[in-house]
C-alpha positions in Angstrom: -19.2 -8.1 -124.8 -17.1 -5.9 -127.0 -16.5 -6.9 -130.6 -13.5 -5.9 -132.8 -13.4 -2.1 -132.9 -12.2 -2.3 -136.5 -15.0 -4.5 -137.7 -17.6 -2.3 -135.9 -16.2 0.8 -137.6 -16.4 -0.7 -141.1 -19.3 0.7 -143.1 -19.7 4.0 -141.1 -16.9 5.9 -142.8 -19.3 6.9 -145.7 -21.9 8.0 -143.2 -19.3 10.1 -141.3 -18.1 11.8 -144.5 -21.5 12.7 -145.6 -22.6 13.9 -142.1 -19.9 16.5 -141.8 -21.8 18.9 -144.0 -24.8 18.8 -141.7 -23.4 20.9 -138.9 -25.4 24.0 -139.7 -25.8 25.2 -136.2 -22.1 24.4 -135.5 -21.0 26.6 -138.5 -23.5 29.4 -137.8 -21.5 31.9 -135.7 -24.5 34.3 -135.6 -26.9 31.8 -134.0 -26.4 33.2 -130.5 -24.0 35.1 -128.3 -20.7 33.5 -127.0 -21.1 32.3 -123.4 -17.8 30.6 -123.0 -15.2 28.3 -124.5 -14.5 24.6 -124.7 -11.1 22.8 -125.1 -9.9 19.3 -126.0 -6.7 17.9 -127.5 -6.5 15.8 -130.6 -3.8 13.4 -129.3 -3.1 12.1 -132.8 -0.2 10.3 -134.4 1.8 13.4 -135.0 1.9 16.9 -133.4 -0.6 17.3 -130.7 -3.2 20.1 -131.0 -5.4 21.9 -128.5 -8.8 22.5 -130.1 -10.9 25.5 -128.9 -14.6 26.0 -129.6 -16.8 29.1 -128.9 -19.7 27.9 -126.8 -22.8 29.8 -127.6 -25.4 30.7 -125.1 -27.8 28.2 -126.7 -25.3 25.4 -126.2 -24.1 25.2 -129.8 -20.4 25.2 -130.8 -18.7 27.5 -133.3 -15.3 28.7 -134.6 -13.2 25.5 -134.2 -9.6 26.7 -133.8 -6.5 24.6 -133.5 -3.4 25.5 -131.5 -0.1 23.6 -132.0 1.7 22.3 -128.9 5.0 21.6 -130.7 5.0 18.2 -129.0 3.6 14.8 -130.1 0.3 13.2 -129.5 0.3 9.6 -128.3 -1.8 7.7 -130.8 -0.3 4.7 -132.7 -2.8 2.6 -134.7 -0.2 -0.1 -135.4 0.0 -1.4 -131.8 -2.4 -3.3 -129.6 -4.1 -5.4 -132.2 -7.8 -4.7 -132.5 -7.5 -1.9 -129.9 -5.5 0.1 -132.4 -3.3 1.7 -129.7 -6.2 2.8 -127.5 -5.3 4.1 -124.1 -7.4 6.0 -121.6 -7.1 8.9 -119.2 -9.1 11.7 -117.6 -8.0 15.2 -116.7 -5.5 15.8 -119.6 -6.2 19.6 -119.6 -6.2 22.0 -116.7 -7.1 25.8 -116.7 -5.2 27.6 -113.9 -5.9 31.3 -113.6 -5.0 32.8 -117.1 -3.2 29.7 -118.3 -4.1 26.4 -119.9 -1.9 23.4 -119.3 -2.2 20.1 -121.2 -0.2 16.9 -121.4 1.3 15.6 -124.6 1.2 11.8 -124.3 3.6 11.1 -127.2 6.1 13.9 -126.5 6.4 13.3 -122.7 5.8 16.9 -122.1 3.4 19.4 -120.5 2.5 22.4 -122.6 1.8 25.8 -121.0 -0.4 28.3 -122.9 -1.3 31.8 -121.9 -5.1 32.1 -122.0 -7.0 35.3 -123.0 -10.2 34.9 -121.1 -11.9 37.7 -123.1 -11.9 35.6 -126.3 -10.6 32.2 -125.4 -7.4 32.6 -127.4 -4.3 30.6 -126.5 -0.6 31.4 -127.0 2.1 28.7 -126.4 4.7 29.7 -123.8 6.6 26.4 -124.0 6.9 22.7 -123.1 8.3 21.1 -119.9 9.4 17.4 -119.6 6.7 15.5 -117.8 9.1 13.5 -115.6 8.1 10.1 -117.0 6.6 8.4 -120.1 3.2 9.0 -121.6 1.8 11.8 -119.4 -2.0 11.5 -119.4 -3.5 13.6 -116.5 -2.8 16.8 -114.7 -4.2 18.4 -111.5 -3.5 21.4 -109.4 -4.0 23.0 -106.0 -2.8 26.4 -104.7 0.5 26.7 -102.8 -0.3 27.7 -99.2 0.5 31.3 -98.5 1.0 32.3 -102.2 -1.3 34.2 -104.4 0.5 33.3 -107.7 1.8 29.7 -107.3 0.2 26.3 -107.7 1.3 22.7 -107.1 0.8 20.7 -110.3 0.8 16.9 -110.3 1.2 14.9 -113.5 0.3 11.2 -114.0 2.8 9.4 -116.3 1.1 6.2 -117.5 4.1 4.6 -119.4 2.0 2.0 -121.3 -1.2 0.0 -121.0 -0.4 -3.7 -121.2 -3.6 -5.7 -121.9 -5.1 -9.0 -122.9 -7.7 -9.4 -125.7 -10.1 -12.1 -126.9 -11.1 -15.6 -125.7 -9.0 -18.7 -125.4 -7.5 -20.3 -127.5 -7.2 -17.1 -129.5 -5.9 -14.9 -126.6 -3.6 -12.1 -127.6 -1.4 -10.5 -125.0 0.2 -7.0 -125.4 2.9 -6.0 -125.6 3.8 -9.7 -125.8 3.4 -13.1 -124.1 6.8 -12.7 -122.4 5.7 -9.6 -120.6 2.7 -11.3 -119.1 4.7 -14.3 -118.1 6.9 -12.2 -115.7 6.2 -11.7 -112.1 4.6 -8.3 -112.6 4.5 -7.5 -108.9 8.3 -7.2 -108.8 10.3 -4.0 -109.3 11.3 -3.2 -112.9 13.3 -0.5 -114.7 10.1 0.8 -116.2 8.8 1.7 -112.7 10.7 5.0 -113.0 8.6 6.0 -116.0 5.3 5.0 -114.5 4.8 7.6 -111.8 3.3 10.8 -110.4 5.5 13.8 -110.8 5.2 17.1 -108.9 5.7 20.6 -110.4 5.5 24.2 -109.1 3.6 26.5 -111.4 3.9 30.3 -111.2 1.1 32.3 -112.7 3.2 35.5 -112.6 5.3 34.3 -115.5 3.9 31.0 -116.6 6.9 29.0 -115.4 6.5 25.3 -114.6 9.3 23.8 -112.5 9.8 20.1 -111.8 10.0 19.2 -108.1 10.4 15.5 -108.2 8.8 12.1 -108.6 6.4 11.5 -105.7 5.6 7.8 -106.3 6.1 4.9 -108.7 3.9 1.9 -109.5 4.6 -1.7 -110.3 3.5 -3.2 -113.6 0.7 -5.5 -112.3 -1.6 -2.6 -111.3 -0.8 -0.4 -114.4 0.1 3.2 -114.6 -1.9 6.3 -113.6 -5.1 7.1 -115.5 -6.1 10.2 -113.5 -4.5 12.3 -110.8 -6.9 14.5 -108.8 -6.4 16.8 -105.8 -9.3 17.2 -103.4 -10.9 20.6 -103.4 -9.1 21.6 -100.2 -5.8 20.3 -101.5 -5.2 18.1 -98.5 -5.4 14.8 -100.5 -4.4 13.4 -103.8 -6.3 10.6 -105.5 -4.7 8.5 -108.3 -6.5 5.8 -110.4 -4.5 3.0 -112.0 -5.7 1.0 -115.0 -4.5 -2.5 -113.9 -4.3 -5.0 -116.8 -7.6 -5.4 -118.6 -8.9 -8.4 -120.5 -11.4 -7.3 -123.2 -12.8 -8.0 -126.7 -14.2 -11.3 -125.3 -17.2 -13.0 -123.9 -16.1 -12.1 -120.4 -12.8 -11.1 -118.6 -10.8 -14.0 -117.1 -9.2 -13.7 -113.7 -6.3 -15.7 -115.1 -5.6 -12.8 -117.5 -6.9 -9.7 -115.8 -5.0 -7.9 -113.0 -6.9 -5.6 -110.7 -6.6 -1.8 -110.9 -6.1 0.4 -107.8 -7.3 3.7 -106.6 -4.7 5.4 -104.3 -5.2 8.2 -101.9 -2.3 10.2 -100.4 -2.1 12.9 -97.9 -0.7 16.1 -99.4 0.9 19.1 -97.6 3.4 21.7 -98.8 4.6 19.7 -101.7 4.9 16.4 -99.9 2.8 13.2 -100.5 2.5 10.7 -97.7 0.6 7.9 -96.1 -0.5 6.0 -99.3 -3.5 3.7 -99.1 -5.5 2.1 -101.9 -8.7 0.3 -102.9 -8.3 -2.9 -105.0 -10.8 -5.7 -105.7 -10.4 -8.9 -107.7 -12.5 -8.8 -110.9 -12.3 -5.0 -111.2 -9.8 -3.5 -113.7 -9.6 -0.6 -116.1 -10.4 2.1 -113.5 -10.4 5.4 -115.3 -12.4 8.3 -114.1 -12.4 9.5 -110.5 -14.2 12.5 -109.0 -14.3 13.7 -105.4 -17.8 14.2 -104.0 -18.8 17.8 -103.6 -17.1 19.6 -100.7 -15.5 16.3 -99.6 -12.0 15.0 -99.1 -13.2 11.5 -98.0 -15.7 10.4 -100.6 -14.6 9.5 -104.1 -16.5 8.1 -107.1 -14.6 5.9 -109.6 -15.6 4.1 -112.8 -14.4 0.7 -114.1 -14.0 -0.2 -117.7 -13.3 -3.9 -117.3 -15.2 -6.0 -114.8 -15.9 -9.7 -114.6 -19.5 -11.1 -114.9 -19.4 -11.6 -111.1 -18.6 -7.9 -110.6 -21.0 -6.5 -113.2 -22.6 -4.2 -110.7 -19.3 -2.4 -110.1 -19.2 -0.2 -113.2 -19.3 2.7 -110.7 -18.2 2.5 -107.1 -18.3 4.9 -104.2 -15.1 4.9 -102.1 -14.5 6.4 -98.7 -11.1 7.3 -97.2 -10.7 6.6 -93.5 -7.2 8.1 -93.4 -5.7 4.6 -93.1 -7.7 2.6 -95.7 -9.8 3.2 -98.8 -13.0 1.2 -98.6 -15.9 0.5 -101.0 -19.2 1.9 -99.6 -21.5 1.3 -102.6 -21.5 0.0 -106.1 -23.8 0.5 -109.1 -24.5 -0.5 -112.7 -24.4 2.0 -115.5 -26.7 2.0 -118.6 -29.4 -0.7 -118.5 -27.3 -3.1 -116.4 -27.8 -6.0 -118.8 -24.6 -5.4 -120.7 -21.1 -4.3 -119.8 -21.2 -0.8 -121.4 -17.7 0.0 -120.2 -18.1 2.9 -117.8 -15.1 5.1 -118.0 -15.3 8.9 -117.5 -16.9 11.0 -114.7 -17.9 14.6 -113.9 -19.8 16.1 -111.0 -22.3 18.8 -111.9 -21.5 22.4 -110.8 -24.5 22.3 -108.5 -23.1 19.2 -106.8 -26.4 17.2 -107.1 -25.4 14.8 -110.0 -22.6 12.5 -111.1 -22.4 11.8 -114.8 -20.7 8.7 -116.1 -19.7 8.3 -119.8 -19.4 4.7 -121.2 -17.0 3.9 -124.0 -18.6 0.9 -125.6 -22.3 1.9 -125.1 -21.9 5.5 -126.1 -24.2 6.5 -123.2 -24.1 8.9 -120.3 -25.6 7.7 -117.0 -26.6 10.4 -114.4 -26.6 9.6 -110.7 -28.3 11.7 -108.0 -26.0 12.8 -105.2 -27.3 13.3 -101.7 -26.0 14.7 -98.5 -22.4 13.7 -97.7 -21.8 12.6 -101.3 -24.0 9.5 -101.1 -25.6 8.2 -104.3 -29.3 8.3 -103.8 -30.5 7.1 -107.2 -29.8 6.4 -110.9 -31.5 8.6 -113.5 -32.3 7.4 -117.0 -29.2 7.0 -119.2 -29.1 8.9 -122.5 -27.6 7.4 -125.7 -25.8 9.4 -128.2 -27.3 9.7 -131.7 -25.7 9.9 -135.1 -22.4 8.1 -135.8 -21.8 6.1 -132.6 -19.5 3.1 -133.2 -19.1 1.0 -130.0 -15.9 2.1 -128.4 -16.0 5.9 -129.0 -17.3 8.0 -126.1 -14.8 9.5 -123.6 -14.5 12.7 -121.7 -17.5 14.7 -120.3 -17.9 18.3 -119.3 -20.8 20.2 -117.8 -21.1 24.0 -118.2 -20.9 26.2 -115.1 -24.5 27.3 -115.6 -25.6 23.6 -115.5 -27.5 23.8 -118.8 -25.3 21.7 -121.1 -23.2 18.5 -121.1 -20.6 17.8 -123.8 -19.2 14.3 -124.5 -16.3 13.6 -126.9 -16.5 10.9 -129.6 -12.8 10.5 -129.0 -11.6 7.4 -130.7 -13.6 6.7 -133.9 -16.1 9.4 -134.9 -13.9 12.3 -133.8 -17.0 14.3 -132.8 -18.4 16.5 -130.1 -21.8 15.5 -128.7 -24.1 18.0 -127.1 -26.7 17.2 -124.5 -29.2 19.4 -122.7 -29.4 19.0 -118.9 -33.0 18.4 -117.9 -34.9 17.9 -114.7 -35.1 14.2 -115.4 -31.6 13.7 -116.6 -30.2 14.4 -120.1 -31.5 14.9 -123.6 -29.2 14.4 -126.6 -29.3 17.4 -129.0 -26.6 17.3 -131.7 -23.4 15.7 -132.9 -20.7 17.7 -134.7 -17.5 16.5 -136.4 -14.2 18.2 -135.9 -12.7 19.7 -139.1 -9.1 19.3 -137.8 -9.4 15.5 -137.3 -11.4 14.4 -140.4 -8.2 13.2 -142.0 -8.6 10.2 -139.6 -12.1 9.3 -140.7 -12.5 5.5 -141.1 -9.4 4.7 -139.0 -10.0 4.0 -135.3 -7.3 5.5 -133.2 -5.9 7.9 -135.8 -6.8 10.4 -133.0 -7.6 9.7 -129.4 -8.9 12.9 -127.9 -7.6 13.6 -124.4 -9.3 15.9 -122.0 -12.3 18.2 -122.1 -12.6 21.5 -120.1 -13.8 25.0 -120.5 -14.8 28.2 -118.8 -17.7 30.7 -119.0 -17.5 34.4 -119.8 
C-alpha cells in the first residue's frame, strides 16, 4: 500500500529542477498550429490561478498563461500529517458558452471569466460566494425554454476527515475526538457540506445563488463531484466518505463508506434522492455518465479494502428508486491498490479512462452498447518524474487524438498521451512555470480541474 508521500518525494526535487529545461516542444510556439486551449487551476496556498495552455495540432502545449482569480486556493501543507493537506475533486472548471467558471476551494467562491474563443484569453468578471465551505466541483445544464440561462450546481466539500497508518500508530484527522463522535448525527457543519444551486445568465455573465439543495452528514463525507446527466434530468453527486490510507490495508473499524447519490432534477428543483453505498468502499471521486444515458454511471474509488480490491471502478445503474452496482473492475494490473480516482469518457463514447493517484497510470476501458463495460485495455504508466501520489484530472481532446493528465500534487506537471487503437501511449511530461516555486514540497499546489475546447 501507499507509503508516506513526503518520504517518496524526497530525492526527486533535484530531478524536477533539472528536468524543467527539457521542455523544448513545450516552449516551441512554432512547432505547429494552435488547435485549441487547455485549462487547469493551481489551487495553491495563496491566490488561486487559472492556467491556460495553447494546445497545438500535434498535441504539444505552448504559451502557459496565468489568470488571477482574486480568491484563495485551498492547499495547506501543514494539515493532515503525511497527506500534506491533500483533498480530491473532479469537475472544478466548467466552460459554458463564452465563459469559464471555476471554484476557489480556499476562498469559498466561484469565479466567472469571460472567454474569448478566438484565442483562449480570459477576463475576470467577478467572484460569487459558493454557498458553503470548500467548493470543489461545478456542473451545468440549460434552463428549459431559455437560450441564455443555465442551472449551475456547486459541490461544497467542507473538509476531508481521514485516518492514516496502521495500529498502533494510527493518526486521525482532524483529531481523535472528531472520529469518536456519532458521525451519522446532524451537526452544525452540515450546512457547509452541501450542493448549492445557481442560475447563470450568459447575456451578462451574472451568477445568482438560488439555494442549498441538500446537505450531507459527516460519516459519508462531503461532495467530490457534482454532475448533471446530458439531458439535465438527473444530478449525480459523489461523496468521499472517510478513507483509511497510508497503511497495509484499510480497516473497517476506521473507514466509513462513501456514497454516490442520484437526484431527479427539473426546473431548478432536486428531488427523490437515492444512493449507492457498500462497506469497504470509500474515497469515491470521479463519476461519469455513460454516453447518451441518464441511468448508467461510472465511479472510481480511491480507498478499498483488500476484500473489495476489484472495486476500483464500478458501474452503477439508476432504477429511479435505487442505485445498484451492476459491475466492478480492477484498474492497473490488479495486483496492487493503485488508487483509482479520476474519470473521463472519450468524445467518441467508446472508452472510459481512469487515472490512478498512487500508481500514476491511466487505465482505458471499452464501452459497449447501453454503456456496458466490455473490456479492459492495457494501462499506460506516466514517465519522467512520477512520485506515487501525483496523478489527478484527465481530459481527452474533441478530435479523440490526445489525452492529458495532471501531475497535480507533487510534480506540478502536465502529461501528454497519444490515443491509439490499442489504448494510450505516453508522449511527454512538462512542468508548469507558474508552480515551480513549490518544487520539493508535496501539496504546495493541488491542481483542481482540467478542461478545454477546440478551435
